N, C-alpha and C positions, 0 to 999 in steps of 0.2 A: 503325242497324242494321236496323230491320226494313224499310226500304226494299232493304236490299242482300238481306236474306232471301226478298224478294219476288223481286226478280230472281233469286237463285237454282232460284226454282221452273222457271224457262226451262230448265236444266239436262237436266233428266228429261223434258222434251217436245222433246227436239231430235232430229233424223232422224239415225239413222247413215249406216253403208255402203247400206242395204239400208230399203225402206219401211217404219217403224215401222207397229205396229198403232194406236197410240195416240198422239195429239198431247202431247203429256206426257200499346233503341224509347224510338223517342224516349220517354219519359214525357208521361203525360197529366199536368200539373199542375195542378191548377185551384183557384182559392179555393173555399172552402164559401160563402161569401157570392154570387158568381156564379151558381153551380151551382143555390143555392136559388131564384135570382130569373128562370132563364130565360135561354135560347139570346141570346136579345137585351136581355140587362138594361141599363137605364138608361144608353143611348148617347147619347155627348156631341155637342153639337148643332155644328154648323162655325158658328155665329152667335157663340159666347159668343168671353170676350175671350183665351182661355188663349193662350202665345206658342203658334210651331206645333210646337216641338219637343215639347210637351206634348200637342198635341192626336191626335199617333201614338198616344200611351201605350206599354204594352211589350207588348198584343197584340190583337188585332182587336176582343176584349170593351171593351177600354179604350177604345181609337180612335173619334175623331168619325165619324160616318153616313156625311159623303164620302170621308174613308180609308178606311175599311171601303169602303165601294162599291168606289171604287178598288180596295182590294186583291183583292178577289172575281173585279172583271174582269180584273185581270190574270192573274189563276189560269187561270181556266175560258178565256181566251185562250191562253194556252199550251198548255193542255192540248187543245184544238180543232184548233193547229197541229202537237202531236205524233199524236194522231190522223190529221190527214190525211194526213200524213209518211208514216205507217206504212201506213194504207191506200194511199197509193199504190204506195208499194213494193213491198206486197203482192200488188196488181191485175196487176204485170209478169207475174207467175207464171201468170194466166188470158188475160192478151192478145199476151203472148210466147214461144210456144212452143221458141223458142233460147235466152232466160235461165231457163227453167224445166229445161230439160235440163241447164244447164250448172251448175246452181247443187245440181241432184242427181246430179250426176256428180264434183264437187267436197265433198263431205261435212267434209272436213276445213277449209273455210272457217268453216263455222256455229262449231267451237269457235273459231277464231279472234274471231267476231262475241260469243261469249258471252263471252269472256275481257277482250274489248275494251269491250263493254258496261257490265262490273265496274268497268274502269278509269276510264270515260270517267263511271260514276256517282259515284265516287270523287272525281274530279275537278272535279266539276260541286259537288258540294260543299262543297269545298274553297273553292272561287271563289264563289260563289252570289252573294255580295255585292260581286262586281268584275266590273262591263262594262267592255266586252263578251265577255270572258273567259268568264263565266258561259254565254253564250247560244252562243258556239263548241263549249263542252264538252256542253252539252243536247241540239248538234246531232247533236254524232258521239255521244253516246248513245242519242239515239232513233234514228238511222241506222243504228248499230249491231244494237240492239233490233229498227227494220224488217225487217232482212237478216233475222235469225232467226226472226220470223214467217211471212216470204215463203217460207222455207225449210220449214216446218213444214207451211204452209197448201197446200204445191205438192203434199201427199200425199195432198190429201182431193177431193172431189167436188164440184164448185163450187156444186151445190144446197143441201151440207151448211154449208160455210163463208158461205153467204149466209144461212141462217136461222141460224146462231150468231151473226151479228154483227148480224141484227134484233133476236134476244133478250136480245141483251149491253146495245145501245143503252135497249130498251126496260125492263129489269133497271136498268141504272144511273138510269136517268133518274126512274122510279118512286121508288128508293130516294133518292136526292137530295132530290125532293121532300119525302118524308117524314122525311128527315132535318133539311130546313130548317123543316119548321112545328111538330114536337114537342117538346117540353118533357123530354121524356127525356133524360138523358144518356150517350150510346153511347161516349164516349171512357173510360166505366171499363169497359170489356169489353177496352182493348188487353191488359192482361196475360194471360189467358186467350187471346186471340187470336196472341198472338205463341209461345205454348205450342201451341198447335194447329198452326201454321205449321208450325214444325220437326217436329212430329209428321208433316205432310202430306210433310216432306222426308226425311223419314227412310223413311216409306213407300214414296216412288218410288225412292229410293238400293237400297232393298230389292227391287225390280222389276227393277232392272238383271240381277239374279242370278237372283231364283224369278218371274218370269214369271207372271203370272196370267190366269183366263180373262175374259170379255166381264161375268162379273159383278161380279168385283175391277174391271172397268174401269169402271164403272156408279159401284160407292163410292167407289171414288177420286174420277171426277167429280163426282159427290155430293157430297163432302164439302169440294173445293178450290171448288167453286161457292158452297157455304154458305160459306166461312172468306171469300172474296174479298166477295162479298155484306156481310157482317158488316163487311169493313174498308173499303167506299164509306159504310157509313153510319159508321161511328168517322172517316174521313180525310174527310168531308165537315164534320162538325160542329167537327172541327180546325179546317178552313179559315173555317168562319162565327166561331169563338170563341176558337181559344187560339193558333193560331199567329202569331209576329210580323208584324205588319205588312210586314215586309221580307223575309219567307220564300217569296215567292208561287213561287220556283222548286221551292224543297223540296217545297212544297205540289203544285205540280203533278206531280210527278214519282212523289208518291205514289199521287194518283187515277191517273194513268194506268197504273202497275203494274197499282192494283184492276183497273181495266177491260182491260190484256190479261190476267191471269191468268185473271178472269172467262169471258171469250170463251174461252182455251185451253180452260177444264174445261167450260165448253158443248159446245165441239168435242166434248171428249172423250166427252161424255153421248151427242152425238147421232150419234157415227162406230159405237159399242159397240151403239146400239140396231139402227142400219142394218146391222148385220153380223149380226144375231141371226136 
């Protein structure tokens, strides 16, 4: 539900027939004992005598160190591949004038990609434990998202897009490191962020009928940046503590959507400032 809401944010950032002025739960259930003992409480050793099935445990925090590290590597490997695919497709906008002209001349295709990404997102979650079907649907979802992003960035100057990329990367790395070392449980924020996300969607929907100026643009971008920065903290700790060790695809998608929406929010902020 949360990932579907995050993906829906892209709807309000998609260009129409003319260049736009702006680019645009899963429950956090944890035992009180684990929360009180910190992020990496009582990790099992891979040298113990437990059967392999018990070494996996139900969640990352209950698994052995080897299983936990393997899960984290899988998540961030999938995430890296998704981001590289998105960057590759989006870069065509700046290296191929024919591609840029085509996507801007066919605005209807972006709506197809948006609907397709929602469908493939649902199929990916449905088949997330069925290899290789899960990777096929994940690839199609990522390509649909990548096309949407390429359409959005095609309406912005290269300098603004690059600045947004650098800022997004820096913020994501800083928040990830902070979420890894702190003992504070950010996953408790999830219900509040979910409500804030729907408020953001409502504001974006209303802006389609009641356009706002550069100040509103800045406020919307700032709110979106704060919300998805908080989601980075939450989803990073979900990866490190609460996801099941076989949910690497779901975990990677959550982080991917956090990064994409954070990038769009920063792009919106930079664009509003450059327009003043």
